[in-house]
N, C-alpha and C positions, 0 to 999 in steps of 0.2 A: 504494500500500500504506500502511496505517495500523495502528498498534497500539492505537488508541482502542477502548475497549469501549463498546458501545451496548446499551441494553435496549429491547426491543420487546414490547408487549402482544400476546398471541396473539389474532388476530381472523379469520384465514382458515383454511379447511380444511387447506391445506398446512402452515401453522404449527402447527395443532392436532396433525396427525400427526407433525410434526417434534419436538414437545414430548415425545412418548412414545417416539420412536425414538432420541433423543439418548443415553440410557444404553447402547444397543447399541453405539454408537461408543466412548463413554467407557470402557466396561468390557469391550471385546471380547477383551482379553488377560488379564483378571482371573479367576483360577480360582475365586474365592470368591463372585463375583456370580451370583445366580440371577434370570433374567428373570421378571417377573410375567406373568400372563395378559394379553396386550396388549388383547384384546377387553374384558375386565372393567375394565381401567384406563381405557379410553375411555368406557365406560358410566358410570363414577363421575363424570365431568365433563359428563354430558349431563343438563341440567335436565329434559328430558322423561322421563328414566328414573329418576334418583336423587332420591328424596323428600326428601333432606336440603336440597335447594334451596328447599324450602318455608320454611326459616328460616335458610338460609345465603346469604351473598354470596361470590362468588369471582372472581378474575382469575388468568390464567396469563401468565407472562413468560418470554422467551428472551433470553439474553445472546449478543451477536455480537462477534467479533474477527476482523478481516481477512475479513469476509463469511462466517465460519464460526461455527456455533453452538458456544459454549463453556460454556453453563450454562443451567439452567432452574429455575423455582420456581413454586409455586402459592400465592396469598394467599387465605385463607379467614377470614370472620367468621361464627362460629356464634352467632347472637343468643340462642338458648336457653341455651347454656352461659354466656354473659356475664350473662344475667338471673339464672339459678339461683345462680351463684357470686359475683354482684355484682362482675363484672370488666368491664374495657374493653380487650379483647384482639383482636389479629389473629393468626391462625395462619399459619405457613409450613409447607409440605409439598412433597413431590416435589422436594426440593432436591438438585440434582446440579450439579457444576461441576469444571472442570479445576483443577489445583493452582496457583491464582492468587488471592491474597487480594482483589485489586481486583474480580475477577469476582464472588466471593461477596458482597463489600460492596455492589456495585451491585444485585445481585439482591435482597438483603435490604432495601436502601434502597427499592426499588420496592414491596416488601411494606409497608414502613413508610409510604410515601407514600399507598398505597391505604388503609391503616388510619387514618392521620391524617385523611384526607378524610371518613372515616366516624365520626370522633369518638372513636377509641380511643387509648390511651396506652401500651400494652405490646404487645410482639411475643413470641410463644411458639411453640415447635416443636422438632423436626418433629412435626406432627399432621395428621390428615386432617379430613374433614367431621364425623365422629363416632367413637365408640369402636370401631366395627367396622372402621375403617380402620387402616392401619399407623401406628405412632408410634415416636418415639425414635431417637436417633442412637447408633450403636455407639461406645463409648469403651473397651471391653475385649472381646477376642475377635475380632480382625481376621482371624485365620488360621482361621476357621471357615466352612464352607459354609453360607450363609444359609438358614434355614428359609423355605419358599416364601411364608409369610404375613407375613414381616417385611422391614423395610428393610435394605439393605446400604449400607455406606459405607467408604471407606478411611480410614486414620489421619489424613490431613491435614484432613479435614472438621472434627472437633471442635477441632483445634489452631488452625485459622483462625478458627472461630467465637469461641473464647475470646479471641483477640487483638482481635476486634471488639467486645468488651464483653459478650458473652453469658455468663450464669452458670447453673449448675445450679438447676433447680427441683425435679425429681424424677428418680430412676433406677428402671428396671425391670431385673429379673435373670432369667436363664434357666439352668436346670441340665440337664446330661446325666446320665442315670441308667440303670442296667440294667433291662430289662423282664422279666428272668427270675428275679428274686428271689422265692423262695417266701414265701407268706403264712402266718404262724403259725396253727395250727388255732384258737387262742383268739380270733383276730380274727373268724373266721367264726361262732364261737359267740356272741360279743358282738353281731355284726351281726344274727344271727338273733333275739337277745333284743330289740334295738332295733326291728327290724321288727315283731315281735309286740306289743311294748309300745305303739308308736305307730300300729299298723295301716298300716304302709308296705309297699310291694312294689316290685320292680324290673320295668320294662317288658320283656317278652320275647315271642318268637314271633309277631311281626307283620311285614308286608311294608314295604318302603320307602314305598309309596304310603300305606299305613295310618299309618305313622309320621308322615309329613308332615301327613296329614289330622287325626289326633287330637292330635298333640303339637307341630306346627310353631309355631302361635301361642302355645300354653302355654309352650313352651320360652323364647321371647323375652320373654314376660311374667315368667317366673321369673328370667331374666337381668336384666331391668329392676329387679326387686325386690332381688335379691341384690347388685347392683353400685351401688345408688343413692347410697351415701356415698363411693364411690371417687373418686379425684382426677379432676376434670373431667368426670365422667359425667353425662349427661342421658338419661333414659329414651327409648328408641326410640318413635317415633310408630306408630300403627296402620299407616300407609302404609309406613313403613320396615320394620316387622315383616313385612308381606306381601312386600316386596321381597327381604328376606333369606331368608325361607322358600323362595322360588323359586330364589334364588341358591345356597343351601348344602345344602338337604335332599336334592336328587338325588344328592349325593356321600356322604351319611352312610350308615353301615352299623351295624346293631345290635351287631355284634361289636366295634366300635371306640368305642362310647359306652355310657353308662348313665344312664337316667332313673329317679330314685326318685320314686314318686308316693304321695299320701295316699289315704285312703278315698274321696275325691271325684274321684280320677283326675287331680288337679292335681300338676304337677311341683314338688317341694320341694327336690330336689338333682339336680345333673347333672355329668357329665363327658363331654367330647366330644373325640375325637381323629381323626386321619386318617393314612393312610400318608404318609411323607415323599414329597413330589412334587418335591423340589429337583432331583434328577438328571433326572427326566422333563422338567421345565421347561427345563433346560439343553439337553437333546437336541432338544426341540421349539422352542427359542428363544422360548418364551412364546406360541406360536401353535398353534391347533388344526389348521390345514391347511398343507401337504397331509398330513403324517404325524404331527403333534403329538398328535392324538387317540389314536393307537396307543400312543405312549410313556406317555401319561397313563393310559390304560386298563390297560396292563401294570403300571404302578406301583401302581394300586389293587388289583391282584390278587396280585402277587408282591412282597413287601416284608419287611424285617427291621428297619426303622427307622420310628418313628412320631413325629408332632408332636402334643403335647397342646395343644389349642386353647383350650378354655374349661372352667372348673370353677366351681361355686358352690352355695351353699345359701341359700334365701330367708330373710329376716331373722327371721321367727317360728320357723324351724326350726334356727337356728344354735345351736351348743353342745349338740346332742342326739346327736351321733355320726353324722349323716347322711353327712358327707364320707367316713367310714370305709367305708360301704356301697358307694358308687360307685367308690372307689379300689380296693377289694378285688375287685369284680366285673371292672373293667377290667384290673387286673393279672393276674387269673386268665385272662381272655380272651387277653391278650398271650402268656402262657406257652403256651396251647393253639395259638395261631397261629404260634408260633416267632419272635416279635418279640424282637430282642436289645437294642435301644437305644431310649430315649425321650428326646425333647427337650421340656422344659416350656415352657409359654407364657410370654410376658413378664408378670411380676407385680411390682407395686410393692414396692420393698425394705422399705417400712413395713408392708406387708400380711403379717400373721402366717401367712396361708394357705400361703405358700411354704415354711414351716419343715417341712412334711410331707416335702419332698424330702430333708431332712437325715437322715431315718430310713433312707434308702437309701444305697447306696455311690455317692453322687452327687458331681459336681464342678461348680463355677461355670463356665458356658460362655460366656455373653455378658452384658455389662452395657450397657444403653442409657440415654441421657439426654435428657430434655426440657429445653431451654434457654429462658431468659427474659431479656428486656432491656426496660428502660424507654425509651420513645422520646423 
């Protein structure tokens, strides 16, 4: 028996599977952890499937103590991000570890060693391959059931990272707000005036298949445009767009989103939400089979809580009131659907867009932090 901690790069199928299964052991008694979709997690790290590998390099590491896995981490270098923002950074993501500073230190040291060999000088995270992946470490809101699209971590994670010299770079914040708040009639009148003035309309009355066909690519191009100056953002490539259209659009429902389009049928503003899948993911243990599909299907049909995933307005249409249109449409739909609570998506604390939630009877729910350290 030895208490020595060893780090091993993931190179075999057995280790690959163990990397994703480790959190199930670590958090098996944690009521706030929500398992991600295991199949999707594995696809993210498959170079044959994830187009991000066209410009990203990555390695995965496991930490062992007494022949047991006690931690994991992924190291990622996104070359497009480094080029756009004139940075030399390696990202850490999928970081999980037991309450042991040495385990965390050795895992992050492995990420630094990988980055240093590639010529970078800073380590940042938690972040994924691109902005569509989960990011940020919880520093406030530890007693909250995690939204299915976000990272979870216990309180000792940031405490240990900060003792290792990691410092805040940016925070994102999430609000909880009522979805039953009535919309003043004057808002609908103003929105009608905006639509008439700028020849805008809301997409309505089409099938899921038609939604994906007509607006799948347009949506992600609008996202690229509207997020272009946000922290660390790099536009999705055409291959990434096709990948995410196939991954996300089968789950979207017109009742849970709003696309505002111009006279050329191009998306100028958008709001996208989904029923909260947190409880379904816990019941299914993050797996579709044998019965996970049933819990997920049920959650998509019967719900009173939703996750707001993405909102935005393309740059040339900002400050024209477009955001008011999709917020009002979605809010009205939530009332009709009987939704009671909405959880906002993580938004940069410096992004003025999140101030719209202050107009509701909202409360700060979760604060997440992206950490940075010079190597």
